[in-house]
Structure formats: structure tokens, C-alpha cells
C-alpha positions as CSV (number, residue, x, y, z in Angstrom):
1,M,-16.6,-7.9,-29.4
2,P,-13.8,-6.0,-31.2
3,D,-10.9,-7.7,-33.0
4,T,-8.2,-8.5,-30.5
5,G,-5.4,-8.4,-33.1
6,I,-4.0,-11.7,-31.7
7,G,-5.6,-14.0,-34.2
8,A,-8.9,-15.4,-35.3
9,D,-8.6,-18.3,-32.8
10,F,-8.8,-15.9,-29.8
11,V,-12.3,-14.6,-29.3
12,I,-13.7,-12.5,-26.4
13,D,-17.4,-12.8,-25.6
14,R,-19.8,-12.2,-22.8
15,A,-19.7,-15.0,-20.2
16,K,-22.7,-16.7,-18.7
17,P,-23.1,-17.7,-15.1
18,D,-22.3,-21.3,-16.0
19,D,-19.1,-20.2,-17.6
20,W,-17.9,-18.5,-14.4
21,A,-17.4,-21.8,-12.6
22,T,-14.3,-22.2,-14.7
23,V,-13.1,-18.7,-13.7
24,T,-13.7,-19.2,-10.0
25,G,-11.7,-22.4,-10.3
26,W,-8.8,-20.4,-11.6
27,A,-9.3,-17.9,-8.8
28,A,-9.2,-20.7,-6.2
29,A,-5.9,-21.9,-7.7
30,E,-4.5,-18.4,-7.2
31,G,-5.4,-18.5,-3.5
32,W,-8.2,-16.0,-3.8
33,N,-10.7,-18.2,-1.9
34,P,-13.9,-17.3,-4.0
35,G,-17.3,-17.7,-2.3
36,L,-19.3,-20.8,-3.2
37,G,-22.5,-18.9,-3.9
38,D,-21.1,-15.7,-5.4
39,V,-22.1,-16.1,-9.0
40,T,-25.7,-15.1,-8.7
41,P,-25.1,-11.9,-6.8
42,F,-22.2,-11.0,-9.1
43,F,-24.3,-11.3,-12.2
44,A,-27.3,-9.6,-10.7
45,Q,-25.6,-6.2,-10.8
46,D,-24.3,-6.2,-14.4
47,P,-24.7,-9.4,-16.4
48,D,-22.9,-7.9,-19.4
49,G,-19.8,-7.2,-17.3
50,F,-18.2,-10.6,-17.3
51,L,-15.9,-11.4,-20.2
52,M,-14.3,-14.7,-21.3
53,G,-11.4,-15.1,-23.7
54,R,-11.5,-18.3,-25.6
55,L,-8.7,-19.8,-27.7
56,A,-10.0,-22.2,-30.3
57,G,-13.2,-22.3,-28.3
58,E,-11.5,-23.1,-25.0
59,P,-11.7,-20.7,-22.0
60,V,-8.2,-19.2,-21.3
61,A,-8.7,-15.7,-20.0
62,A,-11.3,-13.7,-18.0
63,V,-12.1,-10.3,-16.5
64,S,-15.1,-8.7,-14.9
65,V,-15.9,-5.0,-15.1
66,V,-19.2,-4.4,-13.3
67,N,-20.9,-1.1,-13.9
68,Y,-22.6,0.6,-10.9
69,G,-24.7,3.4,-12.4
70,D,-23.2,6.0,-14.7
71,E,-20.1,7.0,-12.8
72,Y,-18.4,3.9,-11.3
73,A,-17.3,0.4,-12.2
74,F,-15.2,-2.2,-10.5
75,L,-12.7,-4.6,-12.2
76,G,-12.0,-8.1,-10.9
77,F,-11.2,-11.7,-11.9
78,Y,-8.4,-10.5,-14.2
79,L,-7.0,-13.9,-15.0
80,V,-5.1,-15.8,-17.8
81,R,-4.5,-19.5,-17.7
82,P,-0.9,-19.8,-16.4
83,D,0.4,-21.8,-19.3
84,L,-0.7,-19.1,-21.8
85,R,0.5,-16.0,-20.1
86,G,2.9,-13.6,-21.9
87,R,1.1,-13.9,-25.2
88,G,-1.0,-10.8,-25.1
89,L,-4.3,-12.5,-24.2
90,G,-4.5,-10.7,-20.8
91,M,-4.0,-7.2,-22.4
92,A,-6.7,-8.0,-25.0
93,I,-9.3,-8.9,-22.4
94,W,-8.2,-6.1,-20.1
95,Q,-8.9,-3.6,-22.9
96,A,-12.2,-5.1,-23.7
97,G,-13.2,-4.9,-20.0
98,L,-12.3,-1.3,-19.7
99,A,-14.2,-0.6,-22.9
100,H,-17.3,-1.9,-21.1
101,A,-16.7,0.6,-18.3
102,G,-16.7,3.5,-20.8
103,H,-16.2,6.9,-19.1
104,R,-16.7,5.6,-15.6
105,V,-14.1,5.7,-12.9
106,V,-12.9,2.1,-12.4
107,G,-11.8,0.6,-9.1
108,L,-9.9,-2.7,-8.4
109,D,-8.2,-4.6,-5.6
110,G,-4.8,-5.5,-7.1
111,V,-2.3,-8.1,-6.1
112,P,1.3,-6.8,-5.5
113,D,2.8,-8.2,-8.7
114,Q,0.3,-6.5,-10.9
115,Q,0.2,-3.0,-9.2
116,D,2.9,-1.4,-11.4
117,N,1.0,-2.6,-14.5
118,Y,-2.2,-1.0,-13.1
119,R,-0.4,2.3,-12.5
120,R,0.6,2.3,-16.1
121,S,-3.0,1.9,-17.0
122,G,-4.0,5.0,-14.9
123,F,-4.8,3.4,-11.6
124,E,-3.7,5.2,-8.4
125,L,-3.4,3.8,-4.9
126,A,-6.3,4.6,-2.5
127,Y,-5.3,2.2,0.4
128,R,-3.8,-1.2,1.0
129,S,-5.7,-4.2,2.4
130,A,-4.6,-7.4,4.0
131,R,-6.4,-10.7,4.4
132,F,-6.6,-11.8,8.0
133,A,-7.6,-15.4,8.9
134,G,-8.1,-17.6,11.9
135,V,-10.6,-18.7,14.4
136,P,-11.8,-15.5,16.0
137,R,-11.8,-15.1,19.8
138,L,-15.4,-14.1,20.6
139,V,-16.7,-11.4,22.9
140,P,-19.8,-11.9,25.0
141,P,-22.9,-10.9,23.0
142,D,-24.8,-7.9,24.4
143,G,-28.1,-8.5,22.7
144,T,-27.8,-5.8,20.1
145,V,-26.9,-8.0,17.1
146,R,-29.5,-10.1,15.3
147,P,-30.0,-11.8,12.0
148,L,-31.1,-9.7,9.0
149,T,-34.9,-9.6,8.4
150,P,-36.6,-8.4,5.2
151,S,-37.8,-5.2,7.0
152,D,-34.1,-4.2,7.5
153,L,-33.4,-4.0,3.7
154,P,-34.2,-0.3,3.2
155,D,-31.9,0.7,6.1
156,I,-29.1,-1.7,5.0
157,H,-29.2,-0.4,1.5
158,A,-28.9,3.2,2.8
159,Y,-26.1,2.2,5.2
160,D,-24.2,0.4,2.5
161,C,-24.4,3.5,0.2
162,A,-22.4,5.4,2.8
163,C,-19.7,2.8,2.9
164,V,-18.9,2.3,-0.8
165,P,-18.5,4.8,-3.7
166,A,-21.6,3.6,-5.5
167,D,-25.2,2.6,-5.2
168,R,-25.4,-1.2,-5.6
169,F,-29.0,-2.1,-4.9
170,R,-29.2,-5.1,-7.3
171,F,-26.0,-6.6,-6.2
172,L,-26.7,-6.1,-2.5
173,T,-30.3,-7.4,-2.7
174,A,-29.0,-10.6,-4.3
175,W,-26.0,-10.9,-1.9
176,L,-28.2,-10.6,1.2
177,S,-30.7,-13.2,0.0
178,E,-28.2,-15.8,-1.4
179,P,-28.6,-19.2,0.2
180,G,-25.7,-19.8,2.6
181,H,-25.0,-16.1,3.1
182,H,-25.6,-15.2,6.8
183,T,-26.0,-11.5,7.5
184,V,-26.4,-9.9,10.9
185,V,-27.3,-6.3,11.9
186,R,-26.5,-4.3,15.0
187,V,-29.2,-2.0,16.1
188,V,-28.7,0.5,19.0
189,D,-31.5,2.8,20.1
190,G,-33.5,1.9,17.0
191,A,-30.7,2.8,14.5
192,V,-28.5,0.5,12.4
193,T,-24.9,0.9,13.5
194,G,-23.4,-1.8,11.3
195,Y,-24.0,-5.0,9.4
196,G,-21.9,-8.0,8.3
197,T,-22.1,-11.1,6.1
198,L,-20.4,-14.5,6.4
199,R,-20.4,-16.7,3.3
200,P,-19.1,-20.2,2.5
201,A,-15.9,-20.2,0.4
202,R,-13.5,-22.6,-1.2
203,D,-11.3,-22.4,1.9
204,A,-12.1,-20.5,5.1
205,P,-15.6,-18.9,5.1
206,R,-15.3,-15.2,4.2
207,V,-16.6,-12.2,6.2
208,G,-17.6,-9.3,4.0
209,P,-18.8,-6.8,4.1
210,L,-18.2,-5.8,7.7
211,F,-19.4,-2.2,7.9
212,A,-19.8,-0.5,11.3
213,N,-19.9,2.9,12.9
214,T,-17.3,2.0,15.6
215,A,-14.9,-0.7,16.6
216,D,-17.3,-1.8,19.3
217,D,-20.1,-2.2,16.7
218,A,-17.7,-4.2,14.5
219,R,-16.5,-6.3,17.4
220,Q,-20.1,-7.4,18.2
221,L,-20.9,-8.2,14.6
222,L,-17.7,-10.2,14.1
223,S,-18.4,-12.1,17.3
224,A,-21.8,-13.0,16.0
225,L,-20.5,-14.1,12.6
226,G,-17.7,-16.1,14.3
227,A,-20.3,-17.9,16.4
228,W,-22.2,-18.7,13.2
229,A,-19.0,-20.3,11.8
230,R,-19.0,-22.7,14.8
231,G,-15.3,-22.7,15.5
232,A,-14.1,-22.8,11.9
233,P,-11.4,-20.3,10.7
234,V,-12.7,-17.3,8.9
235,A,-11.1,-14.8,6.5
236,I,-11.6,-11.1,6.2
237,D,-10.0,-8.4,3.9
238,V,-9.2,-5.4,6.1
239,P,-8.2,-1.9,4.8
240,L,-4.9,-1.2,6.5
241,C,-5.7,2.5,6.7
242,N,-8.5,1.7,9.2
243,E,-6.3,1.3,12.3
244,P,-9.3,0.3,14.6
245,A,-10.2,-2.4,12.1
246,V,-6.6,-3.8,12.1
247,D,-6.5,-3.6,15.9
248,L,-9.9,-5.4,16.1
249,V,-8.9,-8.4,13.9
250,R,-5.5,-8.7,15.6
251,A,-7.2,-8.7,19.0
252,A,-9.6,-11.4,17.8
253,G,-6.6,-13.6,17.0
254,L,-6.6,-13.4,13.2
255,A,-3.3,-13.4,11.4
256,P,-2.4,-11.4,8.3
257,G,-1.8,-13.1,5.0
258,F,-1.5,-11.7,1.5
259,E,-2.0,-8.0,0.7
260,T,-3.9,-6.2,-2.1
261,A,-4.2,-2.5,-3.0
262,R,-7.5,-0.6,-3.7
263,M,-6.8,1.5,-6.7
264,Y,-9.0,3.9,-8.8
265,T,-8.6,5.6,-12.2
266,G,-10.0,8.9,-10.8
267,Q,-11.9,10.6,-8.1
268,V,-14.8,8.5,-6.6
269,R,-17.6,9.9,-4.6
270,P,-16.9,10.4,-0.9
271,Y,-17.6,7.3,1.3
272,A,-16.9,6.4,4.9
273,V,-13.8,4.1,4.6
274,E,-13.5,4.4,8.4
275,R,-16.7,2.3,8.6
276,V,-15.1,-0.4,6.4
277,F,-13.9,-3.0,8.8
278,G,-14.0,-5.7,6.1
279,V,-14.3,-5.3,2.3
280,T,-17.3,-7.0,0.7
281,T,-15.3,-8.9,-1.9
282,L,-12.0,-8.4,-3.7
283,E,-13.8,-9.2,-7.0
284,L,-16.6,-6.7,-7.0
285,G,-15.5,-4.1,-4.4
């Protein structure tokens, strides 16, 4: 890794999955509610995209910049231990992360107190999201939603590609097969009209992604995932530009909490944000 200019005691290196337990603990302390089984799918996409800053050998800063192909990357887990902020450690690891992205357009989901800093680094607002949480009020099932099966994977990969600005085959394959991740699919007249995943997390189980053609498709999927949660509160990050999605979670009795902003450093390939009723993760897009 390049010289940070801070001092020889601060070193940035590639993190291993075992290192990331420390980082997810920091994320939990910030209220981000990381998933309990996220590490394996996160590292499946780009194992070189996870950086740890160490001061005298002790982990003190982190960032992930995961590359999706040759055109797009996503930045997350930008964290510095609270007692060491304001010393330039964050900027050093930020620059190292962006260097990993190279020429790619970079996306992120930024918390409000960092969004001005991101703008100064060339990020522009695409849309705002809010986390909604609570015990969802369920609609009666109509028989069109069922658990994911291995034979669904080609259709789900194709559907996912239309809903995000990148192909993410390695990540999604690991995400869908991760123990504890429960994924359901809605099929109408033989065609996939949406899918969603519920996963255990530090606090409320998180729904994400929730991708669907229509609000009715999303409602049936959310109902199935809510039933799987067995009465526990769930959390879902909803793009506020998707008004049917906001109406859906409000009607389901979920209440808004903190907001983030999806930001990009340039033009991403077109994707169907109107199908995004719930973001996959704030950490990897």
C-alpha cells in the first residue's frame, strides 16, 4: 500500500474476512445494523476491496471499495475509531480505497453528516433513502410467492442486473446461498416479477434486496418475508424517490428512521430504480 504521509505507525493493508468482525462491530456501534452473515458474500465479489488501517498494529480505520466489473465500484464501511478521528486517518484510507476503484464510477450510501465531504470528493446525489422499521402488517398470501430454488438462479441474476447499475454474479450467488438468508420469489404466469431476501442482523432482521415490478409484487414479497420473521420487527432501506415503495412500507406499519443518500461520482448505466422497493445493503449497494 502507498505511504499515507501520517507516520510509519499507520499502515493500510488488505483486510481478511476474520478482520472484518472488528469493522462490523464498529458499524453496529454507529447504528448501521450489519447483517450477521454478510462477510462471506461481501468478500466473494472482490476480496481485495476491503482495507484496514492499523496504528501500531491495532485496527483503527476501515473502508470497502468493491469493484463490479470494469466500470463500477461501491464504497462502504468508511469508519475511523471515534477516539482517533480528526487526525487524517480517514482521509488516508479513503484515498487508498478510491485508488482501488481506479477509473470506475463509484457509488455510496452516505450518512447526512458526511454528504458535504462526499460532494467535495466528486460525489453527486442520485436519491435519498430512509430506513423503515417495525413489525409489518401482513396481507393474505395469494400463492404466487415461494422460496428461492436453485433452478431460479439464472432468472434472479438477470432480474437483479436490471435493478442495479452493475452485474454482481459472484456477490449475489453467495448472498442467496448464505446460511440464514431467506429469499423468496414471486412468479406470475411463469415469469419472475420480483424477489426479496430477509437476513439476520445485529438488531432487527434486514430486508434487502426487495426488487419488484409493481407495488403489488413487492407487497406480496414483503408479506412473505414478514411471515418468515415470525412477528419480529424488520428493517428495510427504501429509496424515497420511489413513492409506491414509501407508500407500501408506511401502509405496512413501518416507521422511518435515519436517512442516507445514494451518491455517484459519474454516470452509471441505466437501471430500474422504480423496481427498488428495498436496497440490498448500504455497505455494498
